[in-house]
mmCIF file as gemmi writes it, N, C-alpha and C atoms, coordinates in Angstrom:
data_model
loop_
_atom_site.group_PDB
_atom_site.id
_atom_site.type_symbol
_atom_site.label_atom_id
_atom_site.label_alt_id
_atom_site.label_comp_id
_atom_site.label_asym_id
_atom_site.label_entity_id
_atom_site.label_seq_id
_atom_site.pdbx_PDB_ins_code
_atom_site.Cartn_x
_atom_site.Cartn_y
_atom_site.Cartn_z
_atom_site.occupancy
_atom_site.B_iso_or_equiv
_atom_site.pdbx_formal_charge
_atom_site.auth_seq_id
_atom_site.auth_asym_id
_atom_site.pdbx_PDB_model_num
ATOM 1 N N . UNK Axp A 1 ? 12.582 116.619 107.082 1 0 ? 1 A 1
ATOM 2 C CA . UNK Axp A 1 ? 11.473 117.111 107.878 1 0 ? 1 A 1
ATOM 3 C C . UNK Axp A 1 ? 11.417 118.618 107.856 1 0 ? 1 A 1
ATOM 4 N N . UNK Axp A 2 ? 12.329 119.297 107.229 1 0 ? 2 A 1
ATOM 5 C CA . UNK Axp A 2 ? 12.294 120.751 107.177 1 0 ? 2 A 1
ATOM 6 C C . UNK Axp A 2 ? 13.467 121.343 107.913 1 0 ? 2 A 1
ATOM 7 N N . UNK Axp A 3 ? 13.53 122.637 107.868 1 0 ? 3 A 1
ATOM 8 C CA . UNK Axp A 3 ? 14.621 123.338 108.515 1 0 ? 3 A 1
ATOM 9 C C . UNK Axp A 3 ? 14.471 123.273 110.025 1 0 ? 3 A 1
ATOM 10 N N . UNK Axp A 4 ? 15.565 123.22 110.755 1 0 ? 4 A 1
ATOM 11 C CA . UNK Axp A 4 ? 15.48 123.181 112.216 1 0 ? 4 A 1
ATOM 12 C C . UNK Axp A 4 ? 15.018 124.527 112.759 1 0 ? 4 A 1
ATOM 13 N N . UNK Axp A 5 ? 14.567 124.511 114.009 1 0 ? 5 A 1
ATOM 14 C CA . UNK Axp A 5 ? 14.061 125.724 114.635 1 0 ? 5 A 1
ATOM 15 C C . UNK Axp A 5 ? 15.141 126.788 114.739 1 0 ? 5 A 1
ATOM 16 N N . UNK Axp A 6 ? 16.405 126.416 114.709 1 0 ? 6 A 1
ATOM 17 C CA . UNK Axp A 6 ? 17.482 127.382 114.824 1 0 ? 6 A 1
ATOM 18 C C . UNK Axp A 6 ? 17.524 128.337 113.64 1 0 ? 6 A 1
ATOM 19 N N . UNK Axp A 7 ? 16.82 128.024 112.537 1 0 ? 7 A 1
ATOM 20 C CA . UNK Axp A 7 ? 16.788 128.915 111.392 1 0 ? 7 A 1
ATOM 21 C C . UNK Axp A 7 ? 15.8 130.064 111.594 1 0 ? 7 A 1
ATOM 22 N N . UNK Axp A 8 ? 15.065 130.023 112.681 1 0 ? 8 A 1
ATOM 23 C CA . UNK Axp A 8 ? 14.113 131.092 112.971 1 0 ? 8 A 1
ATOM 24 C C . UNK Axp A 8 ? 14.838 132.348 113.423 1 0 ? 8 A 1
ATOM 25 N N . UNK Axp A 9 ? 14.228 133.475 113.141 1 0 ? 9 A 1
ATOM 26 C CA . UNK Axp A 9 ? 14.728 134.735 113.67 1 0 ? 9 A 1
ATOM 27 C C . UNK Axp A 9 ? 14.659 134.661 115.194 1 0 ? 9 A 1
ATOM 28 N N . UNK Axp A 10 ? 15.62 135.252 115.901 1 0 ? 10 A 1
ATOM 29 C CA . UNK Axp A 10 ? 15.629 135.172 117.368 1 0 ? 10 A 1
ATOM 30 C C . UNK Axp A 10 ? 14.339 135.685 118.018 1 0 ? 10 A 1
ATOM 31 N N . UNK Axp A 11 ? 13.785 136.776 117.496 1 0 ? 11 A 1
ATOM 32 C CA . UNK Axp A 11 ? 12.548 137.319 118.079 1 0 ? 11 A 1
ATOM 33 C C . UNK Axp A 11 ? 11.394 136.349 117.914 1 0 ? 11 A 1
ATOM 34 N N . UNK Axp A 12 ? 11.321 135.7 116.77 1 0 ? 12 A 1
ATOM 35 C CA . UNK Axp A 12 ? 10.243 134.734 116.546 1 0 ? 12 A 1
ATOM 36 C C . UNK Axp A 12 ? 10.475 133.483 117.379 1 0 ? 12 A 1
ATOM 37 N N . UNK Axp A 13 ? 11.723 133.073 117.516 1 0 ? 13 A 1
ATOM 38 C CA . UNK Axp A 13 ? 12.042 131.908 118.353 1 0 ? 13 A 1
ATOM 39 C C . UNK Axp A 13 ? 11.578 132.156 119.786 1 0 ? 13 A 1
ATOM 40 N N . UNK Axp A 14 ? 11.75 133.388 120.262 1 0 ? 14 A 1
ATOM 41 C CA . UNK Axp A 14 ? 11.318 133.737 121.621 1 0 ? 14 A 1
ATOM 42 C C . UNK Axp A 14 ? 9.797 133.756 121.724 1 0 ? 14 A 1
ATOM 43 N N . UNK Axp A 15 ? 9.117 134.116 120.639 1 0 ? 15 A 1
ATOM 44 C CA . UNK Axp A 15 ? 7.659 134.212 120.66 1 0 ? 15 A 1
ATOM 45 C C . UNK Axp A 15 ? 6.988 132.848 120.525 1 0 ? 15 A 1
ATOM 46 N N . UNK Axp A 16 ? 7.683 131.897 119.918 1 0 ? 16 A 1
ATOM 47 C CA . UNK Axp A 16 ? 7.112 130.566 119.697 1 0 ? 16 A 1
ATOM 48 C C . UNK Axp A 16 ? 7.592 129.651 120.816 1 0 ? 16 A 1
ATOM 49 N N . UNK Axp A 17 ? 6.662 129.117 121.565 1 0 ? 17 A 1
ATOM 50 C CA . UNK Axp A 17 ? 7.019 128.26 122.695 1 0 ? 17 A 1
ATOM 51 C C . UNK Axp A 17 ? 7.092 126.788 122.325 1 0 ? 17 A 1
ATOM 52 N N . UNK Axp A 18 ? 6.811 126.472 121.097 1 0 ? 18 A 1
ATOM 53 C CA . UNK Axp A 18 ? 6.805 125.087 120.648 1 0 ? 18 A 1
ATOM 54 C C . UNK Axp A 18 ? 7.47 125.049 119.282 1 0 ? 18 A 1
ATOM 55 N N . UNK Axp A 19 ? 7.648 123.876 118.74 1 0 ? 19 A 1
ATOM 56 C CA . UNK Axp A 19 ? 8.206 123.752 117.405 1 0 ? 19 A 1
ATOM 57 C C . UNK Axp A 19 ? 7.178 124.306 116.422 1 0 ? 19 A 1
ATOM 58 N N . UNK Axp A 20 ? 7.565 125.312 115.644 1 0 ? 20 A 1
ATOM 59 C CA . UNK Axp A 20 ? 6.601 125.933 114.735 1 0 ? 20 A 1
ATOM 60 C C . UNK Axp A 20 ? 6.325 125.049 113.52 1 0 ? 20 A 1
ATOM 61 N N . UNK Axp A 21 ? 5.224 125.294 112.849 1 0 ? 21 A 1
ATOM 62 C CA . UNK Axp A 21 ? 4.943 124.555 111.619 1 0 ? 21 A 1
ATOM 63 C C . UNK Axp A 21 ? 6.031 124.826 110.576 1 0 ? 21 A 1
ATOM 64 N N . UNK Axp A 22 ? 6.219 123.896 109.706 1 0 ? 22 A 1
ATOM 65 C CA . UNK Axp A 22 ? 7.229 124.004 108.653 1 0 ? 22 A 1
ATOM 66 C C . UNK Axp A 22 ? 7.041 125.28 107.831 1 0 ? 22 A 1
ATOM 67 N N . UNK Axp A 23 ? 5.796 125.664 107.609 1 0 ? 23 A 1
ATOM 68 C CA . UNK Axp A 23 ? 5.529 126.851 106.794 1 0 ? 23 A 1
ATOM 69 C C . UNK Axp A 23 ? 6.122 128.115 107.415 1 0 ? 23 A 1
ATOM 70 N N . UNK Axp A 24 ? 6.199 128.182 108.735 1 0 ? 24 A 1
ATOM 71 C CA . UNK Axp A 24 ? 6.772 129.359 109.39 1 0 ? 24 A 1
ATOM 72 C C . UNK Axp A 24 ? 8.291 129.364 109.241 1 0 ? 24 A 1
ATOM 73 N N . UNK Axp A 25 ? 8.906 128.219 109.355 1 0 ? 25 A 1
ATOM 74 C CA . UNK Axp A 25 ? 10.363 128.172 109.219 1 0 ? 25 A 1
ATOM 75 C C . UNK Axp A 25 ? 10.811 128.51 107.807 1 0 ? 25 A 1
ATOM 76 N N . UNK Axp A 26 ? 9.931 128.389 106.853 1 0 ? 26 A 1
ATOM 77 C CA . UNK Axp A 26 ? 10.266 128.68 105.46 1 0 ? 26 A 1
ATOM 78 C C . UNK Axp A 26 ? 10.063 130.152 105.116 1 0 ? 26 A 1
ATOM 79 N N . UNK Axp A 27 ? 9.47 130.935 106.006 1 0 ? 27 A 1
ATOM 80 C CA . UNK Axp A 27 ? 9.261 132.354 105.731 1 0 ? 27 A 1
ATOM 81 C C . UNK Axp A 27 ? 10.591 133.091 105.652 1 0 ? 27 A 1
ATOM 82 N N . UNK Axp A 28 ? 10.64 134.131 104.817 1 0 ? 28 A 1
ATOM 83 C CA . UNK Axp A 28 ? 11.842 134.974 104.801 1 0 ? 28 A 1
ATOM 84 C C . UNK Axp A 28 ? 12.046 135.64 106.166 1 0 ? 28 A 1
ATOM 85 N N . UNK Axp A 29 ? 13.273 136.021 106.46 1 0 ? 29 A 1
ATOM 86 C CA . UNK Axp A 29 ? 13.603 136.61 107.765 1 0 ? 29 A 1
ATOM 87 C C . UNK Axp A 29 ? 12.746 137.832 108.066 1 0 ? 29 A 1
ATOM 88 N N . UNK Axp A 30 ? 12.503 138.664 107.073 1 0 ? 30 A 1
ATOM 89 C CA . UNK Axp A 30 ? 11.698 139.879 107.295 1 0 ? 30 A 1
ATOM 90 C C . UNK Axp A 30 ? 10.275 139.516 107.721 1 0 ? 30 A 1
ATOM 91 N N . UNK Axp A 31 ? 9.695 138.512 107.092 1 0 ? 31 A 1
ATOM 92 C CA . UNK Axp A 31 ? 8.342 138.08 107.459 1 0 ? 31 A 1
ATOM 93 C C . UNK Axp A 31 ? 8.323 137.432 108.846 1 0 ? 31 A 1
ATOM 94 N N . UNK Axp A 32 ? 9.386 136.717 109.187 1 0 ? 32 A 1
ATOM 95 C CA . UNK Axp A 32 ? 9.473 136.14 110.521 1 0 ? 32 A 1
ATOM 96 C C . UNK Axp A 32 ? 9.525 137.238 111.574 1 0 ? 32 A 1
ATOM 97 N N . UNK Axp A 33 ? 10.241 138.303 111.298 1 0 ? 33 A 1
ATOM 98 C CA . UNK Axp A 33 ? 10.315 139.424 112.238 1 0 ? 33 A 1
ATOM 99 C C . UNK Axp A 33 ? 8.944 140.079 112.4 1 0 ? 33 A 1
ATOM 100 N N . UNK Axp A 34 ? 8.244 140.27 111.291 1 0 ? 34 A 1
ATOM 101 C CA . UNK Axp A 34 ? 6.9 140.861 111.359 1 0 ? 34 A 1
ATOM 102 C C . UNK Axp A 34 ? 5.958 139.964 112.161 1 0 ? 34 A 1
ATOM 103 N N . UNK Axp A 35 ? 6.05 138.668 111.948 1 0 ? 35 A 1
ATOM 104 C CA . UNK Axp A 35 ? 5.214 137.717 112.679 1 0 ? 35 A 1
ATOM 105 C C . UNK Axp A 35 ? 5.53 137.76 114.174 1 0 ? 35 A 1
ATOM 106 N N . UNK Axp A 36 ? 6.804 137.874 114.515 1 0 ? 36 A 1
ATOM 107 C CA . UNK Axp A 36 ? 7.192 137.965 115.927 1 0 ? 36 A 1
ATOM 108 C C . UNK Axp A 36 ? 6.589 139.195 116.579 1 0 ? 36 A 1
ATOM 109 N N . UNK Axp A 37 ? 6.601 140.323 115.882 1 0 ? 37 A 1
ATOM 110 C CA . UNK Axp A 37 ? 6.008 141.562 116.412 1 0 ? 37 A 1
ATOM 111 C C . UNK Axp A 37 ? 4.505 141.39 116.594 1 0 ? 37 A 1
ATOM 112 N N . UNK Axp A 38 ? 3.85 140.794 115.61 1 0 ? 38 A 1
ATOM 113 C CA . UNK Axp A 38 ? 2.406 140.576 115.704 1 0 ? 38 A 1
ATOM 114 C C . UNK Axp A 38 ? 2.049 139.649 116.867 1 0 ? 38 A 1
ATOM 115 N N . UNK Axp A 39 ? 2.839 138.584 117.048 1 0 ? 39 A 1
ATOM 116 C CA . UNK Axp A 39 ? 2.589 137.663 118.161 1 0 ? 39 A 1
ATOM 117 C C . UNK Axp A 39 ? 2.775 138.358 119.507 1 0 ? 39 A 1
ATOM 118 N N . UNK Axp A 40 ? 3.835 139.149 119.632 1 0 ? 40 A 1
ATOM 119 C CA . UNK Axp A 40 ? 4.082 139.859 120.895 1 0 ? 40 A 1
ATOM 120 C C . UNK Axp A 40 ? 2.969 140.851 121.188 1 0 ? 40 A 1
ATOM 121 N N . UNK Axp A 41 ? 2.543 141.598 120.178 1 0 ? 41 A 1
ATOM 122 C CA . UNK Axp A 41 ? 1.447 142.552 120.369 1 0 ? 41 A 1
ATOM 123 C C . UNK Axp A 41 ? 0.156 141.846 120.756 1 0 ? 41 A 1
ATOM 124 N N . UNK Axp A 42 ? -0.104 140.725 120.111 1 0 ? 42 A 1
ATOM 125 C CA . UNK Axp A 42 ? -1.313 139.96 120.401 1 0 ? 42 A 1
ATOM 126 C C . UNK Axp A 42 ? -1.322 139.46 121.839 1 0 ? 42 A 1
ATOM 127 N N . UNK Axp A 43 ? -0.18 138.96 122.295 1 0 ? 43 A 1
ATOM 128 C CA . UNK Axp A 43 ? -0.098 138.465 123.68 1 0 ? 43 A 1
ATOM 129 C C . UNK Axp A 43 ? -0.257 139.599 124.688 1 0 ? 43 A 1
ATOM 130 N N . UNK Axp A 44 ? 0.296 140.758 124.385 1 0 ? 44 A 1
ATOM 131 C CA . UNK Axp A 44 ? 0.141 141.903 125.287 1 0 ? 44 A 1
ATOM 132 C C . UNK Axp A 44 ? -1.319 142.333 125.361 1 0 ? 44 A 1
ATOM 133 N N . UNK Axp A 45 ? -1.995 142.375 124.208 1 0 ? 45 A 1
ATOM 134 C CA . UNK Axp A 45 ? -3.41 142.731 124.19 1 0 ? 45 A 1
ATOM 135 C C . UNK Axp A 45 ? -4.238 141.705 124.953 1 0 ? 45 A 1
ATOM 136 N N . UNK Axp A 46 ? -3.921 140.441 124.777 1 0 ? 46 A 1
ATOM 137 C CA . UNK Axp A 46 ? -4.652 139.392 125.48 1 0 ? 46 A 1
ATOM 138 C C . UNK Axp A 46 ? -4.484 139.535 126.99 1 0 ? 46 A 1
ATOM 139 N N . UNK Axp A 47 ? -3.264 139.783 127.449 1 0 ? 47 A 1
ATOM 140 C CA . UNK Axp A 47 ? -3.028 139.951 128.879 1 0 ? 47 A 1
ATOM 141 C C . UNK Axp A 47 ? -3.778 141.164 129.421 1 0 ? 47 A 1
ATOM 142 N N . UNK Axp A 48 ? -3.777 142.244 128.676 1 0 ? 48 A 1
ATOM 143 C CA . UNK Axp A 48 ? -4.484 143.449 129.114 1 0 ? 48 A 1
ATOM 144 C C . UNK Axp A 48 ? -5.985 143.182 129.216 1 0 ? 48 A 1
ATOM 145 N N . UNK Axp A 49 ? -6.524 142.465 128.247 1 0 ? 49 A 1
ATOM 146 C CA . UNK Axp A 49 ? -7.964 142.154 128.274 1 0 ? 49 A 1
ATOM 147 C C . UNK Axp A 49 ? -8.305 141.201 129.414 1 0 ? 49 A 1
ATOM 148 N N . UNK Axp A 50 ? -7.43 140.238 129.67 1 0 ? 50 A 1
ATOM 149 C CA . UNK Axp A 50 ? -7.671 139.333 130.792 1 0 ? 50 A 1
ATOM 150 C C . UNK Axp A 50 ? -7.626 140.076 132.126 1 0 ? 50 A 1
ATOM 151 N N . UNK Axp A 51 ? -6.687 140.99 132.265 1 0 ? 51 A 1
ATOM 152 C CA . UNK Axp A 51 ? -6.597 141.789 133.488 1 0 ? 51 A 1
ATOM 153 C C . UNK Axp A 51 ? -7.866 142.627 133.671 1 0 ? 51 A 1
ATOM 154 N N . UNK Axp A 52 ? -8.337 143.228 132.59 1 0 ? 52 A 1
ATOM 155 C CA . UNK Axp A 52 ? -9.551 144.047 132.67 1 0 ? 52 A 1
ATOM 156 C C . UNK Axp A 52 ? -10.764 143.188 133.006 1 0 ? 52 A 1
ATOM 157 N N . UNK Axp A 53 ? -10.849 141.999 132.426 1 0 ? 53 A 1
ATOM 158 C CA . UNK Axp A 53 ? -11.966 141.102 132.718 1 0 ? 53 A 1
ATOM 159 C C . UNK Axp A 53 ? -11.943 140.655 134.175 1 0 ? 53 A 1
ATOM 160 N N . UNK Axp A 54 ? -10.753 140.355 134.689 1 0 ? 54 A 1
ATOM 161 C CA . UNK Axp A 54 ? -10.633 139.963 136.093 1 0 ? 54 A 1
ATOM 162 C C . UNK Axp A 54 ? -11.037 141.106 137.009 1 0 ? 54 A 1
ATOM 163 N N . UNK Axp A 55 ? -10.56 142.296 136.698 1 0 ? 55 A 1
ATOM 164 C CA . UNK Axp A 55 ? -10.911 143.464 137.497 1 0 ? 55 A 1
ATOM 165 C C . UNK Axp A 55 ? -12.422 143.697 137.486 1 0 ? 55 A 1
ATOM 166 N N . UNK Axp A 56 ? -13.018 143.536 136.325 1 0 ? 56 A 1
ATOM 167 C CA . UNK Axp A 56 ? -14.464 143.708 136.21 1 0 ? 56 A 1
ATOM 168 C C . UNK Axp A 56 ? -15.212 142.634 137.005 1 0 ? 56 A 1
ATOM 169 N N . UNK Axp A 57 ? -14.755 141.39 136.91 1 0 ? 57 A 1
ATOM 170 C CA . UNK Axp A 57 ? -15.414 140.297 137.631 1 0 ? 57 A 1
ATOM 171 C C . UNK Axp A 57 ? -15.294 140.477 139.137 1 0 ? 57 A 1
ATOM 172 N N . UNK Axp A 58 ? -14.095 140.848 139.602 1 0 ? 58 A 1
ATOM 173 C CA . UNK Axp A 58 ? -13.915 141.05 141.038 1 0 ? 58 A 1
ATOM 174 C C . UNK Axp A 58 ? -14.646 142.298 141.527 1 0 ? 58 A 1
ATOM 175 N N . UNK Axp A 59 ? -14.937 143.197 140.614 1 0 ? 59 A 1
ATOM 176 C CA . UNK Axp A 59 ? -15.673 144.409 140.973 1 0 ? 59 A 1
ATOM 177 C C . UNK Axp A 59 ? -17.084 144.133 141.464 1 0 ? 59 A 1
ATOM 178 N N . UNK Axp A 60 ? -17.584 142.954 141.185 1 0 ? 60 A 1
ATOM 179 C CA . UNK Axp A 60 ? -18.927 142.59 141.643 1 0 ? 60 A 1
ATOM 180 C C . UNK Axp A 60 ? -18.926 142.137 143.101 1 0 ? 60 A 1
ATOM 181 N N . UNK Axp A 61 ? -17.748 141.902 143.638 1 0 ? 61 A 1
ATOM 182 C CA . UNK Axp A 61 ? -17.63 141.464 145.025 1 0 ? 61 A 1
ATOM 183 C C . UNK Axp A 61 ? -17.461 142.668 145.949 1 0 ? 61 A 1
ATOM 184 N N . UNK Axp A 62 ? -17.879 142.534 147.198 1 0 ? 62 A 1
ATOM 185 C CA . UNK Axp A 62 ? -17.575 143.588 148.163 1 0 ? 62 A 1
ATOM 186 C C . UNK Axp A 62 ? -16.064 143.785 148.26 1 0 ? 62 A 1
ATOM 187 N N . UNK Axp A 63 ? -15.63 144.995 148.446 1 0 ? 63 A 1
ATOM 188 C CA . UNK Axp A 63 ? -14.208 145.352 148.439 1 0 ? 63 A 1
ATOM 189 C C . UNK Axp A 63 ? -13.374 144.501 149.397 1 0 ? 63 A 1
ATOM 190 N N . UNK Axp A 64 ? -13.906 144.188 150.556 1 0 ? 64 A 1
ATOM 191 C CA . UNK Axp A 64 ? -13.153 143.406 151.536 1 0 ? 64 A 1
ATOM 192 C C . UNK Axp A 64 ? -12.903 141.963 151.102 1 0 ? 64 A 1
ATOM 193 N N . UNK Axp A 65 ? -13.718 141.456 150.198 1 0 ? 65 A 1
ATOM 194 C CA . UNK Axp A 65 ? -13.561 140.073 149.747 1 0 ? 65 A 1
ATOM 195 C C . UNK Axp A 65 ? -12.661 139.931 148.524 1 0 ? 65 A 1
ATOM 196 N N . UNK Axp A 66 ? -12.369 141.012 147.843 1 0 ? 66 A 1
ATOM 197 C CA . UNK Axp A 66 ? -11.626 140.923 146.581 1 0 ? 66 A 1
ATOM 198 C C . UNK Axp A 66 ? -10.244 140.305 146.739 1 0 ? 66 A 1
ATOM 199 N N . UNK Axp A 67 ? -9.463 140.76 147.697 1 0 ? 67 A 1
ATOM 200 C CA . UNK Axp A 67 ? -8.106 140.231 147.872 1 0 ? 67 A 1
ATOM 201 C C . UNK Axp A 67 ? -8.127 138.751 148.244 1 0 ? 67 A 1
ATOM 202 N N . UNK Axp A 68 ? -8.95 138.33 149.209 1 0 ? 68 A 1
ATOM 203 C CA . UNK Axp A 68 ? -8.975 136.898 149.528 1 0 ? 68 A 1
ATOM 204 C C . UNK Axp A 68 ? -9.447 136.03 148.359 1 0 ? 68 A 1
ATOM 205 N N . UNK Axp A 69 ? -10.415 136.515 147.612 1 0 ? 69 A 1
ATOM 206 C CA . UNK Axp A 69 ? -10.896 135.744 146.458 1 0 ? 69 A 1
ATOM 207 C C . UNK Axp A 69 ? -9.81 135.66 145.396 1 0 ? 69 A 1
ATOM 208 N N . UNK Axp A 70 ? -9.104 136.762 145.156 1 0 ? 70 A 1
ATOM 209 C CA . UNK Axp A 70 ? -8.014 136.759 144.176 1 0 ? 70 A 1
ATOM 210 C C . UNK Axp A 70 ? -6.932 135.755 144.588 1 0 ? 70 A 1
ATOM 211 N N . UNK Axp A 71 ? -6.586 135.731 145.885 1 0 ? 71 A 1
ATOM 212 C CA . UNK Axp A 71 ? -5.575 134.783 146.37 1 0 ? 71 A 1
ATOM 213 C C . UNK Axp A 71 ? -6.067 133.346 146.254 1 0 ? 71 A 1
ATOM 214 N N . UNK Axp A 72 ? -7.369 133.116 146.465 1 0 ? 72 A 1
ATOM 215 C CA . UNK Axp A 72 ? -7.913 131.764 146.352 1 0 ? 72 A 1
ATOM 216 C C . UNK Axp A 72 ? -7.919 131.307 144.884 1 0 ? 72 A 1
ATOM 217 N N . UNK Axp A 73 ? -8.223 132.219 143.978 1 0 ? 73 A 1
ATOM 218 C CA . UNK Axp A 73 ? -8.256 131.87 142.552 1 0 ? 73 A 1
ATOM 219 C C . UNK Axp A 73 ? -6.862 131.731 141.952 1 0 ? 73 A 1
ATOM 220 N N . UNK Axp A 74 ? -5.932 132.534 142.44 1 0 ? 74 A 1
ATOM 221 C CA . UNK Axp A 74 ? -4.586 132.571 141.886 1 0 ? 74 A 1
ATOM 222 C C . UNK Axp A 74 ? -3.557 132.477 143.007 1 0 ? 74 A 1
ATOM 223 N N . UNK Axp A 75 ? -3.413 131.294 143.595 1 0 ? 75 A 1
ATOM 224 C CA . UNK Axp A 75 ? -2.535 131.14 144.765 1 0 ? 75 A 1
ATOM 225 C C . UNK Axp A 75 ? -1.063 131.449 144.483 1 0 ? 75 A 1
ATOM 226 N N . UNK Axp A 76 ? -0.634 131.317 143.249 1 0 ? 76 A 1
ATOM 227 C CA . UNK Axp A 76 ? 0.754 131.61 142.921 1 0 ? 76 A 1
ATOM 228 C C . UNK Axp A 76 ? 0.96 133.069 142.539 1 0 ? 76 A 1
ATOM 229 N N . UNK Axp A 77 ? -0.123 133.844 142.556 1 0 ? 77 A 1
ATOM 230 C CA . UNK Axp A 77 ? -0.012 135.255 142.198 1 0 ? 77 A 1
ATOM 231 C C . UNK Axp A 77 ? 0.237 135.467 140.723 1 0 ? 77 A 1
ATOM 232 N N . UNK Axp A 78 ? -0.287 134.587 139.894 1 0 ? 78 A 1
ATOM 233 C CA . UNK Axp A 78 ? -0.041 134.638 138.445 1 0 ? 78 A 1
ATOM 234 C C . UNK Axp A 78 ? -0.857 135.699 137.735 1 0 ? 78 A 1
ATOM 235 N N . UNK Axp A 79 ? -1.476 136.579 138.46 1 0 ? 79 A 1
ATOM 236 C CA . UNK Axp A 79 ? -2.31 137.587 137.817 1 0 ? 79 A 1
ATOM 237 C C . UNK Axp A 79 ? -1.636 138.919 137.815 1 0 ? 79 A 1
């Protein structure tokens, strides 16, 4: 079935939350490291854009309602 996930570079193993496709496990270590960096950068950019979108969306509400609405939308504080 292919190489086990343990053959992945540690940085890529941390970036992949699921069993990666066989094609990724077959990449050379240097390419796996580059892919891990790209994945981490992509996730950081995505989080930054989501934060900006949320801030923009809540900006349409009166200031006094923003905190209660944020707590109602994200009760665990995941934002």
